C-alpha angles and dihedrals in degrees: 000000000000114000122174126201129189143144150180132228117247094231128116118345127316108248140193087268091059091050101042094040102042122357093050090056092047090055093053093045095052087071096050103046136062096242137008126197120186122186136194094225099211097160088062089053092068098049097090107005138044095227120205121226091014097161089049092048092048088060092045093054090050092049090051093051089056095040091052095054111279102147117214087208090062104025144041122225125192144147118263099224090054087072110062092192089080094066094040094051089046089060093050093048090049088065090055096048130080133227088234092059093052095043088060095058107118093209093055090049093051097044093044097043108139095001107061094137094056104042119101124265083234092064091053091047095045095109094053091055088049090051089052091050092054100040096044088071101037091243111192095185127036114188105211140152122255089262092059096047093092090057092052088050089055091052086051092053094048092048092051092045091050093047091047092056101040105025104076110209114232096011098092095258116132130212113275102207125050114231106241126217122214113230110212109178107216089202092060109089116209108244115226133205118284092223095043118021092191089068130059122256107267124202089198092051116136089227119068087204089070094074148020106236118214089240099047117133121242089255093050091049092050091048094050097046092046089053096041112122120256137194127263098257121060096227113124102220136121105242137143094250089051105060095158096050091041089056094049092049089049089055092045090052092046095054098037100039090227125135114254092235091059091048090051089052092048092053100039107133092011124117132240093256093062093043093050095048090052092046094052092052092046089055090048093051092046097049097043100085092042091050090049091052093044092055091051093049095043093049090071104055094167091059092047090050091053091049089054090046093051089048092053091049093048093055093040094090090053095047093044094047092051094046089049091053093048094048093046092050090052096043099242119154128017 
């Protein structure tokens, strides 16, 4: 049985990078696997920030999941903190992890650079919570970007370590944890920041010119694309020495479904102004039906809360059974 698990933090505004790099892939995968579980990972949201309007943002993320094509007939969606098993399994996995493993996590090193004594313990422990999310539901496949692959590898290491300790070979005992595989779609291009194509698009960026939010108005989109940084030469091609234009072409390809080579041919000899004008209109056209659906879904918050409650109840048997197996194997409880 193939089961996928993934989630997004309810911090900042969902942007095109979130859609093209993650949600679009989820929508496609839900038609190819046996079961899909998508979570609003709110416990992850408080590891490094003190986000404002967190409960409101949780509902917004869930509404965007649905507006972008997550189908409740094929997938379950719920809120991480509604299932206490996540936190309990995290503590248990902490006791099977080492400081050395967590110190090697690239994201922790990047986010704590220059301030290691003041960052939260939660930021350091973030990968263990992510491992618990994945292992709790026996996920076989975890769609992630390249920057999250290391965290899935840690989840694999912890699952193998736990299984080696508690699943006794030849005694009839079976492995407790499923070993997850990261899914990194080579065709998914990582969307970079509009104001710095050497960094990824960040929904919690201090500058709104960093990203195109999924709920940006047409005027906002036009303004942001117009002000997006470009490379020194005016050639419209995707190339290693042209990171800004490569990023804009990746976005154009993602929202239009067109191959980059065909876009390069269409804009051969044209200037950045023409290209940016067309790109902005393509993004507006692409987002319009999703924005309309989002507004309809988000308008009925009680229904949305019920969807998330139902989702939590539907995954509860899976989470409870796995946590029970883990505790029994260790000898916790009486």
